C-alpha positions in Angstrom: 29.4 -63.4 66.6 26.9 -60.6 66.6 26.1 -57.9 64.1 25.5 -54.3 65.1 25.0 -51.0 63.4 26.9 -47.8 64.1 25.3 -44.5 63.1 28.7 -42.7 62.9 32.1 -43.9 61.9 33.6 -41.6 64.6 32.4 -44.1 67.3 34.6 -46.8 65.7 38.3 -46.5 66.5 40.3 -45.7 63.3 42.8 -48.5 64.0 39.9 -51.0 64.3 38.2 -50.0 61.1 41.5 -49.9 59.1 42.5 -53.3 60.5 39.5 -54.6 58.7 39.8 -52.4 55.6 43.4 -53.2 54.9 43.8 -56.7 56.2 43.2 -59.4 53.7 40.7 -58.7 50.8 38.8 -61.5 49.3 40.7 -61.3 46.1 44.0 -62.0 47.9 43.0 -65.5 49.0 45.6 -67.8 47.5 44.8 -69.7 44.3 45.1 -73.0 46.1 42.5 -71.9 48.7 40.2 -70.5 46.0 40.2 -73.9 44.2 39.4 -75.7 47.4 36.6 -73.2 48.0 34.8 -74.3 44.8 32.7 -72.3 42.4 30.3 -69.4 42.9 27.5 -71.8 42.2 28.3 -73.5 45.5 26.7 -70.4 47.1 30.0 -69.7 48.9 28.3 -70.2 52.2 28.4 -74.0 52.1 30.1 -75.8 54.9 32.8 -77.2 52.6 33.7 -73.7 51.5 33.8 -72.4 55.1 36.0 -75.3 56.2 38.4 -74.8 53.3 38.8 -71.1 54.0 39.3 -71.5 57.7 42.0 -74.1 57.1 44.0 -71.7 54.9 47.0 -70.3 56.8 46.5 -66.6 57.5 49.3 -64.3 56.6 50.7 -62.0 59.3 49.6 -58.4 59.2 52.6 -56.5 57.9 52.9 -52.7 57.5 52.5 -53.2 53.7 49.2 -55.1 54.2 47.8 -52.3 56.4 49.0 -49.7 53.9 45.9 -48.1 52.3 45.9 -49.6 48.9 42.5 -47.9 48.4 42.4 -44.6 50.3 38.6 -44.2 50.1 37.8 -47.1 52.4 40.0 -45.7 55.1 38.6 -44.4 58.4 40.3 -41.1 57.6 38.4 -40.5 54.3 35.0 -41.8 55.4 35.2 -39.9 58.7 36.1 -36.7 56.8 32.9 -37.0 54.8 30.8 -37.4 58.0 32.7 -34.8 60.1 32.2 -32.2 57.4 28.5 -32.9 57.1 28.8 -34.0 53.5 27.6 -37.5 54.3 24.8 -37.3 56.9 21.1 -37.8 57.3 20.4 -34.2 56.3 22.1 -34.7 52.9 20.4 -38.1 52.4 23.4 -40.2 53.4 22.6 -41.4 56.9 25.5 -43.6 58.1 24.5 -47.2 59.1 27.9 -48.9 59.3 27.6 -52.6 59.8 30.0 -54.3 62.2 30.6 -58.0 63.1 32.1 -58.6 66.5 32.7 -61.4 69.0 31.8 -61.6 72.7 34.9 -59.7 73.9 34.1 -56.8 71.6 36.7 -57.5 69.0 35.5 -56.4 65.6 36.0 -59.0 62.9 34.4 -57.2 59.9 32.9 -53.9 58.8 30.9 -52.6 55.9 30.5 -48.9 55.0 26.7 -48.5 54.7 24.3 -45.6 54.4 20.5 -45.2 54.5 19.6 -43.2 51.4 16.6 -41.0 50.7 17.6 -40.4 47.0 19.9 -41.8 44.4 22.3 -38.9 43.9 26.1 -39.2 44.3 26.3 -42.9 43.5 27.3 -43.1 39.8 25.4 -46.4 39.4 22.1 -45.3 38.2 18.8 -46.8 39.4 16.5 -43.8 38.8 14.5 -45.9 36.3 14.0 -48.6 38.9 12.8 -46.1 41.5 10.4 -44.5 39.0 8.9 -47.8 37.9 8.4 -49.0 41.5 6.8 -45.8 42.6 4.5 -45.7 39.5 3.3 -49.2 40.6 2.5 -47.8 44.1 5.7 -48.8 45.9 8.1 -46.7 47.9 11.7 -47.0 46.6 13.2 -44.8 49.3 14.7 -45.3 51.8 17.2 -47.8 50.4 20.6 -49.0 51.7 23.8 -48.1 49.9 27.1 -50.0 50.6 29.6 -47.7 49.0 31.9 -44.7 49.5 29.8 -41.6 49.1 30.4 -39.5 45.9 33.2 -41.8 44.9 33.0 -44.0 41.8 36.1 -46.0 42.7 36.3 -49.8 42.8 37.4 -51.2 46.2 36.5 -53.8 48.8 33.2 -53.4 50.5 33.2 -56.5 52.8 36.0 -55.5 55.1 37.2 -58.6 57.0 40.1 -59.1 59.4 42.3 -62.2 58.7 41.7 -65.1 61.0 40.0 -68.5 61.3 36.5 -67.0 61.1 36.9 -64.9 58.0 34.3 -66.6 56.0 31.8 -66.7 58.8 32.3 -63.0 59.4 31.9 -62.2 55.7 28.6 -64.1 55.7 27.5 -62.3 58.8 28.1 -58.9 57.1 25.9 -59.8 54.2 23.2 -61.3 56.5 23.3 -58.2 58.7 22.9 -55.9 55.7 19.8 -57.9 54.5 18.4 -57.8 58.0 19.0 -54.1 58.3 17.2 -53.6 55.0 14.2 -55.3 56.5 14.4 -53.4 59.8 14.7 -50.0 58.1 11.9 -50.9 55.8 14.2 -50.2 52.8 13.3 -51.3 49.3 16.7 -52.5 48.4 20.4 -52.9 49.1 23.0 -51.7 46.7 26.7 -52.7 46.9 28.4 -50.5 44.3 31.9 -50.3 42.8 32.7 -53.6 44.5 35.7 -55.7 43.6 35.1 -58.5 41.1 35.8 -61.3 43.6 33.3 -59.8 46.1 30.8 -59.3 43.2 31.0 -63.0 42.4 30.6 -63.8 46.1 27.5 -61.7 46.4 26.0 -63.1 43.2 26.6 -66.5 44.7 24.5 -65.5 47.6 21.6 -64.4 45.3 22.2 -60.7 44.8 21.6 -59.3 41.3 24.8 -58.7 39.3 25.4 -55.5 37.4 28.3 -54.3 35.3 29.5 -51.0 33.8 32.6 -49.5 32.1 35.2 -47.0 33.2 38.4 -45.9 31.6 41.7 -46.5 33.4 45.3 -45.9 32.2 47.6 -48.9 32.8 51.3 -48.6 33.2 53.4 -51.6 31.9 56.5 -49.9 33.2 57.1 -46.8 31.1 60.3 -44.9 31.9 58.9 -41.6 30.8 55.9 -39.9 29.3 57.7 -39.9 26.0 58.0 -43.6 26.1 54.2 -43.8 26.7 53.7 -41.6 23.7 55.9 -43.8 21.6 53.5 -46.7 22.2 50.7 -44.8 20.6 49.7 -44.5 16.9 51.3 -41.5 15.2 48.0 -39.7 14.9 47.2 -40.0 18.6 50.7 -39.2 19.6 50.5 -35.9 17.7 47.1 -35.2 19.2 48.4 -35.4 22.7 51.5 -33.4 22.0 49.4 -30.6 20.5 46.9 -30.6 23.4 49.7 -30.4 26.0 51.3 -27.4 24.1 48.0 -25.5 23.8 47.0 -26.2 27.4 49.9 -24.1 28.7 49.9 -21.3 26.1 49.8 -17.8 27.5 52.1 -18.5 30.4 50.1 -21.2 32.2 52.2 -23.1 34.7 51.3 -26.5 36.1 52.2 -27.5 39.7 51.5 -30.6 41.8 51.1 -30.0 45.6 51.0 -32.6 48.4 51.5 -32.8 52.1 52.4 -29.5 53.8 52.1 -27.6 50.5 48.3 -28.0 50.9 47.6 -24.8 52.7 44.2 -23.3 53.5 44.8 -20.7 50.8 45.3 -23.5 48.2 42.1 -25.2 49.3 40.2 -21.9 49.1 41.3 -21.7 45.4 40.5 -25.3 44.6 37.1 -25.0 46.3 36.2 -22.1 44.0 37.0 -24.3 41.0 35.0 -27.2 42.4 32.0 -25.1 43.1 32.0 -23.4 39.7 32.3 -26.6 37.8 30.2 -28.7 40.1 27.3 -26.3 40.1 27.2 -26.4 36.3 27.5 -30.2 36.1 25.3 -31.4 39.0 23.4 -28.4 40.1 24.5 -28.8 43.7 28.0 -30.0 44.5 28.2 -32.8 47.0 31.1 -31.6 49.1 31.5 -28.5 51.2 34.6 -26.4 52.0 35.1 -28.1 55.4 35.6 -31.5 53.8 38.8 -30.4 52.0 40.4 -29.0 55.2 39.4 -32.0 57.2 40.6 -34.6 54.7 43.8 -32.7 54.1 44.5 -32.7 57.9 44.1 -36.5 58.0 45.7 -37.7 54.8 47.6 -34.9 53.1 50.4 -37.3 52.1 47.8 -39.3 50.2 46.7 -36.2 48.1 48.2 -34.8 44.9 46.5 -31.6 43.9 47.3 -30.5 40.4 46.9 -26.8 39.9 47.2 -24.5 36.8 48.2 -20.9 37.4 49.0 -17.8 35.4 50.9 -14.8 36.8 50.6 -16.2 40.3 46.8 -16.7 40.1 45.3 -20.2 40.2 42.8 -20.8 37.5 42.1 -24.6 37.5 42.8 -27.7 39.4 42.3 -31.5 39.8 42.2 -33.4 43.1 43.9 -36.8 43.1 44.3 -39.4 45.9 47.1 -42.0 46.1 46.8 -45.7 46.7 49.6 -48.1 47.0 49.6 -48.8 43.2 47.1 -46.3 41.8 46.5 -42.6 41.5 42.8 -41.8 41.6 41.5 -38.6 39.9 38.5 -37.3 41.7 37.4 -33.7 41.2 38.2 -31.0 38.6 37.3 -27.4 38.3 38.2 -24.2 36.6 37.3 -20.5 36.8 38.9 -19.6 33.5 38.6 -21.4 30.1 41.7 -22.6 28.4 41.7 -25.0 25.5 42.7 -28.5 26.5 43.6 -27.5 30.1 41.1 -30.1 31.4 43.0 -32.9 29.7 46.4 -31.6 30.9 45.4 -31.1 34.5 43.2 -34.2 34.9 44.7 -36.8 32.6 48.3 -36.1 31.4 49.5 -34.9 34.8 48.1 -38.0 36.5 49.9 -40.2 33.9 53.2 -38.4 34.4 52.9 -38.8 38.2 52.1 -42.5 37.8 55.2 -43.0 35.6 57.5 -41.0 37.8 56.4 -42.9 40.9 56.1 -46.3 39.2 52.3 -46.6 39.9 50.5 -49.3 38.0 47.3 -47.4 37.2 45.4 -44.1 36.8 41.7 -44.2 37.6 40.1 -41.0 36.3 36.6 -41.3 37.5 33.3 -42.3 35.9 32.3 -42.2 32.3 34.1 -40.3 29.5 34.8 -42.1 26.3 37.0 -39.1 25.3 39.6 -40.7 27.7 40.1 -43.5 25.2 42.0 -41.4 22.7 44.3 -40.3 25.5 45.5 -43.8 26.4 42.8 -44.8 28.9 41.3 -48.3 28.3 37.9 -49.7 29.1 37.7 -51.6 32.4 34.6 -53.3 33.8 33.2 -52.1 37.1 30.8 -54.2 39.3 27.8 -53.8 41.6 25.4 -56.2 43.4 21.8 -55.5 44.3 19.1 -57.0 46.5 15.5 -55.9 45.8 13.0 -56.8 48.5 9.9 -56.7 46.3 9.6 -59.9 44.2 8.0 -58.3 41.2 10.5 -55.5 41.0 13.3 -58.0 41.6 12.2 -60.1 38.6 12.0 -57.0 36.4 15.4 -55.7 37.5 17.0 -59.1 37.0 15.7 -59.4 33.5 17.0 -55.8 32.7 20.4 -56.6 34.2 20.8 -59.8 32.1 20.4 -57.7 28.9 22.5 -54.9 30.3 25.5 -57.1 31.1 25.5 -58.4 27.5 25.4 -54.9 26.2 28.2 -53.7 28.5 30.4 -56.7 27.5 29.9 -55.9 23.8 30.5 -52.2 24.3 33.7 -52.9 26.2 35.0 -55.1 23.4 34.2 -52.5 20.8 35.9 -49.7 22.8 39.0 -51.8 23.4 39.3 -52.3 19.7 39.6 -48.4 19.4 42.5 -48.2 21.7 45.1 -45.6 20.5 48.1 -47.9 20.8 50.2 -49.0 17.8 49.2 -52.4 16.4 52.5 -53.9 17.2 52.4 -52.7 20.8 48.8 -53.9 21.2 49.7 -57.3 19.8 52.4 -57.6 22.5 49.9 -56.8 25.2 51.1 -53.2 25.6 
């Protein structure tokens, strides 16, 4: 095997990338194989672990396995970011995608990686680390970021095809990322919004472990939105009903568009919302108008655009992407204020869609404790970090040890505030 770096995802065939992205994630290794592989403390690269994994029978690649369970790691989404110019060297996201291949050119593994000149658009904040290192005379930038740009969504980052050399290819990805860090004179490597099994894997290889909290809505199998409401405490149920009524007062109509319904005129309207809200929240929105046209052309059937309109004029909207079991809320914007419209368009419409299509989860983006009162529950997110400088690495490791304790305690406290009826909560609802 050899490791190489591609400076543009367009040079990688879509079928090749997606065969790695949607083949056999680390978390899908069977329980029996996982037991044979041993614990994280075994460093996961030991010969015994490699042999155990390579002896595990590999499942055939069916259409369902190649179905994009997470749309953001697809070639279509990542290439849309690059083709539009949203993720490029000029914006501080220079693609450095890491590939593992064998002598005949077959690609066994891939990693979405970027050389960063800042820490914007990541949602895992390391500004304090950068400031401390630079005050001490170091240069924190450039750094390497293994992630999906501007997208705080958990998903696989070590993309490996199934086969007898899976573990070796996975190890080669990580080794290649660390070598690239050295060759690019980067201060650090950050693998963000990684799955928990990959997080444990990377921690076993010595990367620093970090956690945070998001709020996700979980669907135990509700038949309707009313059935979901019935599971809530009376006070919260009344709150949501009132918010939904007031959100559409004055003749506001809510529509959900997908596929061929996503015309350029629709995207023009949504982009106006996105720019207005994004400019106020971030100062400079991350995406440009071209991105929405390009991504719509590539994966319109994976998009659900929720729009609010009055008298035929669109006034607000929320962009969602579909996975196999999840609807992901990404961007919201409005050009007219309407009380509670944000909650209706972003949260309640996503819940309704999930119930109607029997999806297991709604992920509504980063932060936002206000989601808790609306049925979204705290869920842990994970990232792993390599810091080249020994002094900074020690300081960050100590900080993260305390932060993980705080995050775990905060998550427990938030879970105790869940809006569900006590009898439902006790039954695991």
